[in-house]
C-alpha positions in Angstrom: -25.8 -95.8 -9.8 -28.3 -93.2 -11.1 -29.0 -92.9 -14.7 -29.9 -89.0 -15.6 -32.7 -89.0 -18.1 -32.3 -87.2 -21.7 -34.7 -84.4 -20.7 -32.5 -83.9 -17.5 -29.4 -83.4 -19.7 -31.2 -80.9 -21.9 -32.1 -79.1 -18.9 -28.6 -79.1 -17.5 -27.3 -77.9 -20.9 -29.4 -75.0 -20.6 -29.0 -74.5 -16.9 -25.2 -74.2 -17.3 -25.7 -71.4 -19.6 -28.0 -69.5 -17.1 -25.9 -70.4 -13.9 -25.3 -67.2 -11.9 -21.8 -65.7 -11.9 -19.8 -65.4 -8.8 -21.4 -62.6 -6.7 -24.9 -63.0 -8.2 -28.0 -63.9 -6.4 -28.2 -67.8 -6.0 -31.1 -69.7 -6.7 -34.3 -70.0 -5.1 -33.6 -73.3 -2.7 -32.7 -71.3 0.2 -36.1 -69.7 0.4 -37.6 -71.4 3.6 -39.8 -68.5 4.9 -42.8 -68.1 2.9 -42.7 -64.3 3.7 -39.5 -64.1 2.2 -41.4 -65.3 -1.2 -43.0 -61.9 -1.3 -39.2 -60.4 -2.0 -38.4 -62.9 -4.9 -42.0 -63.3 -6.3 -41.6 -60.1 -8.5 -38.6 -61.7 -10.1 -41.0 -64.2 -11.9 -43.3 -61.7 -13.4 -43.8 -61.7 -17.1 -44.8 -63.8 -20.0 -43.6 -67.5 -20.0 -43.6 -69.8 -23.1 -45.0 -73.2 -22.3 -44.0 -76.6 -23.8 -45.5 -80.1 -22.9 -42.9 -82.7 -22.6 -44.6 -85.4 -21.4 -48.1 -87.1 -20.4 -50.2 -90.0 -19.2 -53.9 -90.5 -18.6 -55.4 -93.2 -16.3 -58.9 -94.1 -17.2 -60.8 -97.1 -16.4 -57.8 -99.0 -15.2 -55.9 -98.4 -18.8 -52.8 -95.9 -18.6 -52.6 -94.0 -22.0 -49.4 -92.1 -23.1 -50.3 -88.6 -24.4 -48.4 -88.0 -27.5 -46.7 -84.5 -27.0 -45.9 -84.1 -30.5 -49.5 -84.1 -31.4 -50.5 -81.6 -28.6 -51.5 -78.2 -29.9 -49.2 -75.5 -29.1 -49.9 -74.5 -25.5 -50.5 -70.6 -24.9 -48.1 -68.6 -23.1 -48.6 -68.2 -19.4 -48.3 -64.9 -17.5 -47.0 -64.5 -13.9 -48.2 -61.2 -12.2 -47.4 -60.0 -8.7 -49.9 -57.9 -6.9 -47.8 -56.1 -4.3 -50.7 -54.8 -2.4 -52.2 -58.3 -1.7 -48.8 -60.0 -1.8 -50.1 -62.7 -4.4 -48.5 -64.0 -7.2 -51.0 -65.3 -9.9 -50.8 -67.0 -13.2 -53.2 -66.3 -16.2 -53.4 -67.8 -19.6 -56.0 -67.9 -22.5 -56.9 -71.3 -21.0 -57.6 -70.3 -17.7 -61.1 -68.5 -16.9 -59.8 -66.4 -14.3 -56.4 -65.7 -12.6 -55.0 -68.7 -10.6 -53.3 -67.5 -7.3 -50.0 -69.5 -6.8 -48.7 -70.3 -3.2 -45.3 -71.0 -1.9 -45.2 -75.0 -1.4 -44.0 -75.9 2.3 -43.6 -79.5 1.7 -41.0 -78.8 -1.0 -41.4 -82.3 -2.7 -42.8 -82.4 -6.4 -44.7 -85.7 -5.6 -46.4 -85.4 -2.1 -48.3 -88.5 -2.7 -47.4 -91.8 -4.3 -48.6 -92.2 -7.9 -48.0 -96.0 -8.0 -50.6 -96.2 -10.6 -48.8 -93.8 -13.1 -45.4 -94.2 -15.1 -42.6 -92.5 -13.5 -42.1 -88.9 -14.3 -39.7 -87.9 -17.0 -37.5 -86.0 -14.4 -36.9 -87.2 -11.1 -36.8 -85.0 -8.0 -33.2 -85.8 -7.7 -32.6 -84.6 -11.2 -34.4 -81.3 -10.6 -32.5 -80.9 -7.4 -29.4 -81.0 -9.4 -30.5 -78.5 -12.0 -31.9 -76.2 -9.3 -28.9 -76.5 -7.2 -30.8 -77.7 -4.3 -30.4 -80.1 -1.5 -33.0 -82.9 -1.2 -36.3 -81.7 0.0 -35.5 -78.0 -0.7 -37.1 -77.8 -4.2 -38.4 -74.1 -5.0 -42.1 -75.1 -5.9 -45.1 -72.9 -6.2 -48.6 -74.6 -6.5 -52.0 -73.7 -7.2 -55.5 -75.7 -7.7 -58.4 -74.7 -9.6 -61.8 -76.1 -10.8 -62.6 -75.5 -14.5 -65.4 -76.4 -16.9 -65.1 -79.9 -18.7 -67.8 -81.2 -20.8 -71.0 -81.3 -18.8 -68.8 -81.1 -15.3 -65.8 -79.9 -13.9 -62.1 -80.9 -13.7 -59.6 -80.2 -10.8 -56.2 -79.1 -12.2 -53.2 -79.0 -9.9 -50.1 -77.1 -10.9 -46.8 -77.7 -9.3 -44.0 -75.5 -10.7 -40.4 -75.9 -9.8 -38.5 -72.8 -10.2 -35.1 -73.8 -11.9 -34.1 -70.2 -12.0 -35.5 -66.9 -13.4 -35.6 -68.2 -17.0 -36.8 -71.8 -16.5 -39.6 -73.4 -14.6 -40.3 -77.2 -14.8 -44.0 -77.9 -14.1 -46.4 -80.6 -13.6 -50.1 -80.3 -14.2 -52.3 -83.0 -12.5 -56.0 -83.1 -13.6 -58.7 -85.2 -12.1 -62.3 -85.2 -13.5 -65.0 -87.6 -14.1 -65.7 -88.8 -17.8 -68.7 -91.1 -18.9 -69.2 -91.9 -15.2 -65.7 -93.0 -14.5 -62.9 -91.3 -12.8 -59.9 -90.1 -14.9 -56.6 -88.8 -13.9 -54.1 -87.1 -15.8 -50.5 -85.7 -15.6 -48.6 -83.7 -17.9 -45.0 -82.3 -17.6 -44.4 -78.9 -18.8 -41.5 -76.5 -19.3 -41.7 -72.8 -19.0 -39.1 -70.6 -20.6 -38.6 -66.8 -21.3 
């Protein structure tokens, strides 16, 4: 028996009110051709409010929970579509330059096993239910960028699951070196508009 997390229940409560009525365009799950993504990318354009819902950091073999209630408010994220280049990109005040997003072909939120980290708040099974997708068909956008951090750089990888046109569930995975030791972080976010 699978127990659904409280966060998934909150997602579901919102998703029920946002579910398309009969005859309306279905979700994004059936998008299997990256070229077709160019047709639906404009639906995601606009400003999204961002809220952190969970986070963990691994440093020197110690796992630390990031208290999301103490996070500063995250700045809004803007998604824009460049029709001439066929490119969807995200910007925010925390990103030094636009970060191009690509349609994820693997269709799984966690392509590698994170055995060293606690489980994510929402499982892929729960996200499949919320997005109305079959297993392995989550509609995922991804982007990776290098950003200044202290005296070096950190690599952030964004993986965004499109629940519908008004809600996106995201994971930000960060890797960097801090005081000579590797540090790994994972933050779960919800984007709404």
